[in-house]
Structures are given as C-alpha cells and as structure tokens.
C-alpha positions as CSV (number, residue, x, y, z in Angstrom):
1,M,123.9,55.0,200.3
2,A,123.8,53.5,196.8
3,M,127.0,53.3,194.7
4,L,127.0,54.3,191.1
5,E,127.0,51.4,188.6
6,F,128.9,51.6,185.4
7,S,126.5,51.5,182.5
8,G,125.5,53.4,179.4
9,N,123.0,55.2,181.6
10,T,125.6,56.7,183.9
11,V,128.6,57.5,181.6
12,D,129.3,57.8,177.9
13,L,133.0,57.1,177.6
14,V,132.9,57.6,173.8
15,E,131.8,61.2,174.3
16,Y,134.2,61.7,177.2
17,K,137.1,60.4,175.1
18,K,136.2,62.7,172.3
19,F,136.3,65.7,174.6
20,W,139.5,64.8,176.4
21,E,141.4,63.7,173.3
22,A,141.3,67.3,172.1
23,N,142.5,68.6,175.5
24,D,146.0,70.2,175.4
25,R,145.8,72.0,178.7
26,P,147.1,70.9,182.1
27,T,144.7,68.8,184.1
28,V,143.6,68.8,187.7
29,V,142.2,65.5,189.1
30,Y,139.7,65.9,192.0
31,L,139.2,62.8,194.2
32,H,136.1,63.1,196.3
33,N,135.2,61.7,199.7
34,P,131.4,61.5,200.1
35,F,131.3,60.7,203.8
36,C,131.1,62.8,206.9
37,M,131.7,61.8,210.6
38,T,128.9,64.0,211.9
39,Y,125.3,62.9,212.2
40,K,124.0,65.9,210.2
41,N,125.5,68.1,207.6
42,C,127.3,71.3,208.7
43,L,124.8,74.0,208.0
44,F,127.3,76.2,206.2
45,C,128.5,73.5,203.8
46,C,127.5,73.6,200.2
47,H,129.3,70.2,199.5
48,K,127.0,67.9,201.6
49,G,128.6,64.6,202.6
50,C,126.8,61.5,203.6
51,P,126.3,61.8,207.4
52,K,127.5,59.0,209.7
53,N,124.0,57.6,210.4
54,N,123.3,57.3,206.7
55,H,126.1,55.0,205.8
56,T,127.8,51.8,207.1
57,E,131.5,51.1,207.5
58,K,131.1,48.4,204.8
59,E,129.9,51.1,202.4
60,V,133.0,53.2,203.2
61,E,135.2,50.2,202.5
62,D,133.4,49.4,199.3
63,F,133.7,53.0,198.1
64,Y,137.4,53.2,198.6
65,F,138.5,49.7,197.8
66,K,135.9,48.4,195.3
67,Y,134.3,51.4,193.6
68,M,137.2,53.8,193.3
69,P,139.5,51.1,191.7
70,K,136.8,50.4,189.1
71,L,136.6,54.2,188.5
72,F,140.3,54.5,188.0
73,K,140.2,51.6,185.6
74,Q,137.2,53.0,183.8
75,Y,138.9,56.3,183.0
76,D,142.5,55.0,182.6
77,S,142.5,55.5,178.9
78,I,141.6,59.1,179.4
79,L,143.5,60.1,182.5
80,S,146.7,58.4,181.5
81,K,147.1,60.7,178.5
82,Q,146.6,63.9,180.4
83,D,149.2,66.3,181.7
84,I,148.1,66.0,185.3
85,K,149.5,68.9,187.4
86,L,147.5,68.6,190.6
87,V,145.5,66.0,192.5
88,S,143.0,67.5,195.0
89,F,141.5,65.4,197.8
90,G,138.2,67.0,198.8
91,G,134.9,66.1,200.5
92,G,132.8,65.5,202.5
93,T,135.6,64.6,204.9
94,P,138.8,63.7,203.0
95,N,140.5,62.5,206.1
96,Y,137.6,60.3,207.1
97,L,139.8,57.1,206.9
98,P,142.4,56.4,209.6
99,A,146.0,56.8,208.5
100,D,146.6,53.1,207.7
101,K,143.5,52.8,205.6
102,F,144.2,56.1,203.8
103,E,147.6,54.8,202.9
104,E,146.1,51.6,201.5
105,Y,143.8,53.8,199.4
106,L,146.7,55.8,198.1
107,K,148.5,52.6,197.0
108,S,145.5,51.8,194.8
109,I,145.7,55.1,192.9
110,P,147.6,54.8,189.6
111,D,151.2,56.1,189.8
112,Y,150.7,58.6,186.9
113,I,148.0,60.3,189.0
114,L,149.8,60.1,192.3
115,K,153.1,61.5,191.0
116,A,151.4,64.9,190.5
117,R,151.4,67.7,193.1
118,K,148.9,66.8,195.8
119,L,146.8,68.7,198.3
120,I,144.1,67.6,200.8
121,E,141.5,69.3,202.9
122,L,141.5,68.1,206.5
123,H,138.9,68.2,209.2
124,P,140.9,69.3,212.3
125,A,138.7,67.2,214.6
126,L,139.8,64.0,212.9
127,I,143.5,64.7,212.1
128,T,146.3,62.6,213.7
129,E,150.1,62.8,213.5
130,D,150.1,59.3,211.8
131,F,147.9,60.8,209.1
132,I,150.3,63.7,208.6
133,R,153.2,61.3,208.3
134,V,151.4,59.4,205.6
135,L,150.9,62.7,203.7
136,A,154.6,63.4,204.0
137,K,155.5,59.9,202.9
138,Y,153.5,60.4,199.7
139,N,154.9,63.9,199.1
140,F,151.7,65.9,199.6
141,S,152.5,69.5,199.0
142,T,149.7,71.2,200.9
143,A,147.5,70.3,203.8
144,I,144.4,72.5,204.3
145,F,143.2,72.6,207.9
146,C,139.5,73.5,207.7
147,F,138.9,75.1,211.1
148,Q,136.2,77.5,209.7
149,T,136.2,79.3,213.1
150,F,137.6,78.8,216.6
151,D,134.3,79.9,218.2
152,E,132.9,76.6,219.6
153,N,129.4,77.9,220.0
154,I,129.2,78.7,216.2
155,L,130.7,75.3,215.3
156,K,128.2,73.5,217.5
157,A,125.3,75.5,216.2
158,N,126.2,74.6,212.7
159,G,126.6,70.8,213.5
160,R,130.4,70.9,213.2
161,L,132.6,68.6,215.2
162,V,134.8,70.7,217.6
163,P,138.5,69.8,217.3
164,D,141.0,69.1,220.0
165,Y,142.9,72.3,219.2
166,A,146.1,71.2,221.0
167,N,146.2,68.1,218.8
168,A,145.3,70.0,215.6
169,F,148.1,72.6,216.2
170,K,150.6,69.9,217.0
171,C,149.7,68.2,213.6
172,M,150.1,71.6,211.9
173,R,153.6,72.0,213.3
174,L,154.5,68.5,212.4
175,A,153.3,69.0,208.8
176,K,155.5,72.1,208.5
177,T,158.5,70.3,210.0
178,L,158.0,67.5,207.4
179,G,157.9,70.1,204.5
180,I,154.2,70.3,203.9
181,N,152.7,73.7,203.1
182,V,150.1,74.4,205.8
183,A,147.0,76.3,204.8
184,V,144.0,77.2,206.9
185,D,140.3,77.8,205.9
186,L,138.3,80.3,207.8
187,I,134.7,81.4,207.3
188,T,133.5,84.9,208.3
189,Y,130.4,87.0,208.3
190,W,128.6,84.8,210.9
191,T,125.4,86.1,212.4
192,T,126.5,86.7,216.0
193,K,125.7,89.3,218.7
194,D,129.4,90.1,219.1
195,G,129.8,91.1,215.4
196,W,131.4,88.9,212.7
197,E,134.5,91.2,212.7
198,N,135.2,90.4,216.3
199,V,134.9,86.7,215.7
200,L,137.4,86.9,212.8
201,K,139.8,88.9,215.0
202,K,139.6,86.3,217.7
203,D,140.2,83.6,215.2
204,F,143.4,85.4,214.1
205,E,144.5,85.7,217.7
206,I,144.2,82.0,218.2
207,L,145.7,81.0,214.9
208,G,148.8,83.2,215.3
209,E,151.7,82.8,212.8
210,T,151.4,79.0,212.3
211,P,150.0,78.7,208.8
212,D,151.7,79.4,205.5
213,E,148.4,80.4,203.9
214,I,144.9,81.5,205.1
215,T,141.8,81.5,202.9
216,I,138.8,83.5,204.2
217,S,135.4,82.7,202.9
218,V,132.3,84.9,203.4
219,L,129.4,82.9,204.7
220,Y,127.4,82.4,201.5
221,Q,123.9,82.0,203.2
222,N,124.2,85.5,204.7
223,K,125.7,87.0,201.6
224,Y,122.8,86.1,199.4
225,N,119.9,86.2,201.9
226,R,120.5,89.5,203.6
227,D,119.5,92.8,202.0
228,D,122.0,94.8,204.0
229,F,125.0,92.9,202.6
230,N,127.6,95.3,201.3
231,G,130.4,93.3,199.7
232,I,132.9,96.2,199.4
233,E,132.5,97.1,203.1
234,V,132.8,93.5,204.2
235,Y,135.9,93.1,202.1
236,R,137.5,96.2,203.5
237,K,136.9,95.0,207.1
238,I,138.4,91.7,206.3
239,Q,141.4,93.4,204.7
240,R,141.9,95.6,207.7
241,A,141.8,92.7,210.1
242,V,144.3,90.8,208.0
243,S,146.6,93.8,207.9
244,D,146.4,94.3,211.6
245,F,147.4,90.7,212.5
246,Y,149.7,89.9,209.6
247,P,151.3,93.2,208.5
248,N,154.3,91.5,206.9
249,W,152.4,89.1,204.6
250,Q,153.2,89.9,201.0
251,N,149.7,89.2,199.8
252,P,147.1,90.1,202.4
253,E,144.3,89.6,199.7
C-alpha cells in the first residue's frame, strides 16, 4: 500500500484555500481508516478498505502517526478557520487500532477538530470495552455498531468477520451507560431462500430494544441488478417490520 505524497501533483492548496475561504456554512470533517482486518473485502461494501494481507503493521503505524499528522498540518490553515460541527470516523474499519493506539491517534488530532461532536462506525467483531471507554473519555456522541445482519451464514458468504455477540452487546450496554448514543447499521434485501423479510425480522428479534437508533440499508447490488426490484414494496415491508417490533418509536422511518 503506497501512501500519498504531498506535492503539486496531488493537491493544489491555493485552489483549496480559495474555495474554503468563501465557505460560511458549518463543516463536517471525515477521518478515514483505509484498513480492514479481513483477508478480502466484504462483498456488499462500496467503501473498500485495504485487506489484511495487502498491508503491514508498519504501514498502519505510518498512516496514523506519520501520514495523518502531516495531513492535519497541511490543511491546518483551512480547517482552523472552519465552523466544525461534526467529526466522523469512517472506513474501512475505524476501530482497526487497539484502544491504546486509537487514543494515541486521538491525541495527535488538533484540538479545534476534536472538540466538535464526534461519531464513529464500529466493526462489532473488533470492539472492546477498553475502546468504548476511550470513546467516552474523548466525549464521542455516537457509536455506530455495524452488525449488517445477525445471520452468520450471510456474513461468512460475504467475507465478513462474525462478531462475538455477547461481547458486542456488552460493549453496547457499556456505551449507553457512559452516555454514548448507540446506533446500529443493518442491511436488508439479501438474496436468501428464507426471504429477506424473515432475515430482517430475525435481526430485530436478536437486537431487541438495545440501540437508540437503527439505520436500515437496502443491499445496493440487488437493488440495481434485479429487474424485479420494487422500491415502494420493499420500503413498505421494511416499515411494517419496524412497526411490528418497535411500535413506540417516534420515527419508524
């Protein structure tokens, strides 16, 4: 994996500054993690990370503790003048680093960025209680547990690591106890002999009332590659399933 070099061929700070100097709207800063712990990309993912067999631990260290500090310095004159409302940690696998290394990374991020509201996507197979405590220490507002589905056969078929669910749910409860908003990502419309609606209902049964938010995504490969896709009907089935399991939620959409 080759790191970007800072040169006139990669970025034009003069043009960037012209654009951002005219900005008077609130800003969101997205901090990417390009690495994944699996040996191949999850088939459903449209944000492909660098699989474990394609990078070394030194490259991970260099990315976080050499490349990213250069990047923060490179864009300091732009970012420091923005009204930053949110910092989003995405990926790849944002919780790729162990808790102590992730805290070391957080310490390298400029204070004017880190003081904004913060959210992070978490791979449930890699989450630990120590990592949750670091998030609480640095006042993360939202932790998104990206389960996708609780059907292990679907996860394995898609190259996804299967979590230790007891540990993942324990981390979710700890996050809520520490004042972190707990969100869950689910994917539906899988191709399965049992019917995608039944998979979604089973996911709800396992999930229960633990999360504060649930985001349900329709599997994009099926949506765009199948002639029989009926978006309105799919939406109605999802809405009915949500209403059945969470009748008291104020916004079942």
